[in-house]
N, C-alpha and C positions, 0 to 999 in steps of 0.2 A: 356480598350484600351484607347489610344489614341487619339486627336481628330484631323484633320486636321485642319487648322486657317483658307487658304484661298481656293477660289477654280475658275477656268480658265474657261469660256466656248469655244471651239474653232467651230463655224458654216462652216469655208471654206466661200465657194460660195452659201449655199444653206439656205440664210436667209427664204427661204419659206418652209421649210422643215417642218410636223405637225408629232409631236413624242409623246413619253411619258412621257419623258423630263423634256416639260412643266408642266407637271401635282404635284402638289407637292407632295399629299398624293404617289405619285408610284415612284418618288424620295428618299420620304425618306424610302419607302420598300425597292426599288431595295438596297439605300446606307445602308439600315441596315441590309439588308442581307450580303454585301457584308463584313460588319463592325464583323458580326457575323462569318462568314468564313474565314476572316484574323487569327481572336482573336482563331478560331479553332487549327490553322497551327502552333499558337505561332510566330506572325508576328505583331506588331506594326507601325502605322503609323508614317512614319517622315520627310512631310513635305508635300504642296499645293496639291490640287488634280489637275488633269488636265483631259478635259469634251471632247470629239471630239461627236457634234453629226453628224450626215449623214441621208438622207434620207432612208437607210438601214439597221443602227444602231445605237447603244451609246455605247460608249467606255469611262470609265472612267479608269484612270490610278495612283493609290495608288503609291504611294514612301515609299518604308521599308528601306530606309538606305540612306548611302550618298554618293553610288555609283551608275554611269548613269545604269547601271544592277538590282540594287537593287528598283524594282517594280513589282506588281500584276495590274493583267487589270481585271477590270471588261468590260463581254459584253452584251449586250441586241440587240437580232436581230427582223428584222420585222416579224410579225406573219409570211408570208411566208417563209422565212427563218430559222423560231424558229427549225427547225430539227436541227440546228447547231449544238446546245448544247447538244441534244443525241447523235448528231455522235462525236462530239470530244471525249465525254465519250466513247464512243461502239472505235472508232478508239486509244487511249488509249489503253484498251486492247487487240484489235485484234490484232494492229502492234506497240504496245508502243515504240518501238526503232527508227520508222519514222514521229512521232509527237510528238507536243505540249501536256503533260499529264495536263489535270485541276486540281485544286486544289479543285474547289467543280461544280457541275454543277445542276440547277435546270432545269430539262427536259418540264415540262410543260409548265413555261412564257419562254422558249429559252432563260435563262440567264446562261452565264459560269464566272467562275472565275480562269484567266489563269496568269500561273510565267511570266517572261521573258523567255525569250529564246533563246536569246543570238543577234546577230546582226543581220540584215535583208541582203541577198544573195546582194541587190541592193550597200549597204556600202562600202561590202568590194567590189562589181567592181566597184565602183568610186574611191575608193583607191587605184586602180589598183594590187590588191591583188588577184588577181582571171580573168579571163576571161572564151572564149567559150572552154576552157577544162575543166573546174569547171560545164560551163554549162552542158556539156555529163554525166560528173560523177555523177552530181545532174538527171538527167532523167534517167539515168539507177537505179540510188536509189530509185528513180519513182514507177518507172518500175518496178522492186521487189515488192513494196509495194503492186501495184496495183494486181499481181499475187495473193499475198497470201492473196488480198480480194475477187479474184474470189466469194470464196463458199461462202461471208455472202451478195451477192446481191439482196436479199428477205429481210436479216433481214436489210437490209437498207433502202429499201422502204419502207419497215412496220415503220420502224420509223422517216417516213415521207421526205423522200428523194426524189426531184423530179424521176418517171421512163420517160428517154429518151432513153432507148435503142431502137435499127435499126427498131423494127416493130412499134414504137410507132409515130414513125419522120413525115409518113405521116398525121396523124389524128394532132400532134403537129403542122402541117405547117399550116395544113387548118384553125387551130383555131387561127395562126398568122396573116395570111394573114385575113382572115373576123373579126376580134376583133379589126385590129388597125384603128382609126379613122385617122392618117396620110397615110392613102395608098389612090391615086387616083382608082375610080372604074376603069380607063384605067390600071394602075397600076396593081390591085389587077387579070385585066384578064390578062393582060401580063404572071405572076406568074401563075396564074391557067394553060396555057398553056402549061409550062415546066416542072406541076407538073410530067407530066408519066417521065422525068429524073430521077425525085425525086427515082420512084418507082425504078426504071433500078439500079440506084445508091445503094438503100437500098438494093434490091435483090443479087446484085451483094457480098456487103459485109460481108450478112449473110453467104454466104457460104465460104466464109473463116473457119467458123466458131470456132474464135475466142470469149472466152469468155465475156458477160460481169462485168463491175468493176464498180469503182467508178474514175469519170473525175471532177477533179476541178475545171474546167468550165472557168479557171481564172488565170492561173499559169506565173503568172507575180514575176518578180526579187525581189517586195516586199511581195513577198504569200510562199518565202524561207526563213530559218534562217538559216544561215552559225554556229553552233555555236564553232566547230573546224574546223582542214585543214580537206578536203573531207569527211566530213559530213554535213548533210543537215537534217533539221524535216521541214514540209510542214504544212503549217495554215491557216485560215480562209478560214471556208469550206460552206461561205453562197450561195455560186453562183452554188453548184458541182449539178452532178443530178449520179445516175446509166445509165451508157451507154456504149458504146463501150468504150474499155478505151483509142485507137488511137485518139480520138477528144481531149485529153488532150496536142497532138502537138500543136495544132493550135494558142495561146497564145505566148509557150516558141520561138518557131521557126522565131515568129513573130519580137519577142523582140533580140533575137541574131541575125537575119537577118539586122534589123535598128539601133544593135549599132557595131554589129561585122563586119558586110558583108554577101554577100547572099553564098559566100564561104564556109562558116561552115555548113552551115544548112545540107549539105546530110553527113556527121557525126555522127551531133547531133543525127538527125531521126534514123540511125542505131545503135549508142548508147543507147536511148529508144530500139530500135525491137530487142537487141541483147537477152533480157532475154523472149522473148517469142519465138528465136527458137526453142523450140522442141516439140511444138503442131501441127508441119505437113509440113505446110504449106510453100514452098521455102521465099529464102530475098526476093525477085522479087516481089513475091505475097504477099509478110507482105509489102512490099513498097508500090504496089499499093493499099495495104487496107488501110494502113497509109493514102496515097494520098486523097482516098477516105472519111475515116472515119475527117480528119481536115476540109475537106470541109461540110458533114454532120454536125460538129460540131457549124459552126453555127448559129443554128435552138435553141441550146443550151445558144448559149450566147444571142441570140435572149428574150428568155424566160428569161433569171434572170433578164435582166431589169426592169421590173415590181415587183421585191419580195421587195418593199416599204412601208413603215409604212403610213395605211392609210389614205388621206388626206392628202397626198403630193402631188402637181401638177406633172402630169405625162408627160404634151406633149414632153418636153426633153428624155423623158425615150422613148416613143412610136416614135419618130424621130430615137433612136440609135436601138429601135428593128426593124424599119423596116428598116436601113441599115442595117444588121446584117441578114436580112429574103432576100436580094436583094444578099450577097456578098453569099447565097448559088448558084446562078448561074453566078456569076461573071469567066469575062474567065479567069484570070491570076490562075495561078497554084498554090495552097499554100504550095504542096509540090513534 
C-alpha cells in the first residue's frame, strides 16, 4: 500500500510523558500492524500521518481519502487501560448500534484500529445545531445501551475492565486515601472520619437493586459522536469501569450545567432514568439512587487518573485524584 510521506507529532502540554512511541521498535511494530490491517480492509493512505501522544494513549490518524471523514485511527492504550481494546471489540458484538465498530483489535497489546465515526457531539453543539434536548436524547440512548449490557458485567471484568461495583467502593476509597502522597496526614484522618458516610451511601444505593453495568466514567461531549440527527455513538472507554450505571451521569450533568444552565439538569436526569423505570423503584427512588451514584462516581474518576504509561510523572494526576476523593464528601449536591 502507499506510504505516508510525512508525519506530525502532537504532544500537547505533556512533553514529559513517557510512552512507547519513543521506542523505534515499538513504533515500527505498531505502524506495521496498522498498515497491514488497513490493507486487509482495502484501504490506502492518502496523506500525512498525524500522531497524538498523551500520558494515557498514543493515537495515529491515517488519512484514507481527501475528505475530513476519510480517516482511520490507531489507538494504543496505557497498560492499566489496555482492556479498552478488548472491550471495544466486545461492545461491537453486544451493542453494535451504540458504538464504533473497530476494524481490528489486538487485545493482548491494547491496540485498536477504528474508522472515523462522524462529527463529535461537541462540534455539533458548538455549531448551534444541538442543545440540551439533544443531550437528553443522547443520555436516554446511553441508558438503553447500559440496560442491554447488564448481563455482561462479569464478562467485562473478565476482559480486564476495572471492578468499581458498589460493594468494592469502601476498599477502593481506602486505597486512594492511603496511596496518594499528595494527601497530608491530617487530610487522610479527615477523610477516614467521614468513611462511615460512604458505607451508609453504599448500603442505601445497593438496596434499590439496580443491576451493575458499564460506566463510561468520562462521558463529556467529546466522547460522543453524532453521525446523524438524533443518533449517537459512544467511544473512548479508557476510563471505564463496571459499576452502578447511574454514576455515568456525573460528567454529563456537569457539562450541561456549565454550558446550558442548571435549569436543564432535572430534565436530563429524568430522560436518563426513563429506561430504568420498569425495575421496581419509583421515580423518586430512582432520583435518589442517581444522586447517590453520581456522588460515589467521584471514586471512579479518582482511580482513572492513574491509568498512565509507566514512567510518566504522576504528581499532577495524584493531585487530580485527591480532588475527586474530596469531592465525594463535597457539600454541593451533584443532582
